[in-house]
N, C-alpha and C positions, 0 to 999 in steps of 0.2 A: 287731532295731531297730524302734522304733515307726514307724508310718506317719503321713503327713500326715492330720490330722483326729482322731487319737487324743487322748485326754486325758493330760496329763502325770501320772504317778503321784504320789501324795501323798508328800512328803518333808519332812524337817526336818533340816538339816545345819549344823554349826558352820562359820562363815566365818573367814577369816584376819584380819578386822578385829574379831573377838571376838563378833559377834552371831550369832543363830541365823537362818537363812534357810529359809523354808518355801514350798511351793507355795501354801498358803492365803494367806500374807503377801504373795505376789507377784501374787495375783489382781487384775485391773484394770489391769495394765501388761504391756507387751510386753517380753520378755527372751530372752536367748540363753544357752544352756548349751553350752560347749565342753568336751568330755571328752578328756582327754590321759593318756598312760601314767604319767609320772613327773616329779616336780619336778626342776629344775635339770639336765635332760639336754639335749643340743644341740637336737633337734627341738622338744621341749616349750618350751624357752626361746625359741626363735625364734618359735613360734606365740603364746606368751603376750606377748612383747614387741610382736608385730604388733598384738595387741588393745590393748595399752597405748598404742602410738603412734597408734592410731585412736580413742582414747577420746572426743575432741571430736566426731568424725563420728558415733559411735554415740549420743552425747547429742543431737546434732541430729536423728537418726532417732527419738529417744524410746525407745531400746532399752538396757536394762540388760545388762551382760555379766558372766557368772560362769564361772570355770574350775572343773572338777570332776575329781578323781582319787582314787585309793584311798590317797593319802598322808595322814599325820596332820596335825592342826592345826599342831603345832610345825614340821613340815617346810614346810607352806604359808607360815607366818609368815617363816621364813628366806628362802624363795624370793622371796616378795613384797618383802621388805626389800632383798635383794640386787639385784633388777632394777627397783625402784621401781614394782612392779605396783600400779596405783591402782584396781583392781577386786577384788571379793572372790573368793578361792579357796575352794571348799567341800570339806571333808574328808569322805570316804566310806569309811573303812577297813573298815566292816562290809559294804560293797558293796550297801547298800540301794537307792540310786538307780541305781547302775551296772547292777545285774542287772535292775532293773524296766524300764529303757529298752532293755535289750539291748546295752549297751556293754561288758559283761564277757564276753569271748569266748575261744575257744581259738585260740592263735597257735602259730606254729612258727618256729624259728630254728635253723640248722645241723642240721636233721634232728630236733630235739627239740621236743615240743609242751608248751605250758604255757598257763595261763590269765592273761589280762591285759586291759588297757583298750584298746578300739578307739578310735582317733582319729577322732571324729565330732562333729557339732554339731547342736543342735536349736534352732530359733526357735519360741518359744511366744507365742501370741496372748494378749490381755487376759483371755479366757475360760478360759485354761488348756489350750487345744488346740494340738497341734503344727501349726505354720503351714508350716514348711519343714524338711527333713532333709538334711544333708550326711553320707552314710554312710561315705565314705572321704575323709579330709582329708589334704592335703599341708600341712605347716607353712608353707611359703613362700607368702606372699600370700593365706593363708586369710581374714584380716580384711578384706582389700580384696575378695575374692570375696563375702563376706557383704554388704559394703556396696553392691556392685554390685547384688545382689538387692534391697536396701532402696532403691535409687535415690539413694544419697547419695554424693557424691564423696569419695574417700579423700585424706588428707594424704600428702605424700611420705614413703616408708618411711625409717626410721632403722636403724642397726646395733644388734643386741642386745648391749648391754654392761652389765656389772655396775656397780653404784653405786661411785663412787670412795671409798676409804677416806680418812679424814683423815690427812694426813701428820703424823707425830709431830714435835713441836718439836725442833730440834737442841739438843744439850747445849751449854751455854756452855763454851768452852774456857778454861782458866785463862790469865791473861796470862803471857807468857814473862818469866823473870827477866832483868833487865838484865845484860849482861856486866860483870864488874868493870872499873873504870876502870884504864887503864894508869898505872903510876907515872911521875911526871914525872922526867926526868933531873935529877940534882943540878946546881946552878949551876956553870957553868964546864965541864961535860962536854957533848960533843955526842952526841946519841942515835946509837945504832948502833955505837959504837966500844968 
């Protein structure tokens, strides 16, 4: 993992909003890169929705937020749409930035080792230098933790819920046929006899 004071490696990655985001293009502004393992998994969803819910507070702090994972651009677009993530997710399937910052690491689960993304966050200053590193992140309350470092109050947390799908219109049910009218009894006869 990069240390405080190191320069952010040069990168140019496609964002979920369709544009290319690069270190050069971000020079002159403060921004946050949060690295996460996989789109639409419980921990990653909780973390991403935390940043979404604190978007106004990050804007107040003058810090742009970007999520980064090894998922594809198409995966990012689905994830962003499902949870109304209103900040760009950067696709790094070639692991260019992930490896350069040290976020592509060996992990182990159930005795098996594999390579994956370390959940970590970097705050980058306007000169492109690492201002703060969060090397091991818990998805719960991470956005608030970053805001505390920035000295900006956080908004109350919301629950991570997917966007509601529009309910389809109900089919119109055909009108019921009227029951045939009962025949009137002939004159002089009483009904029921």
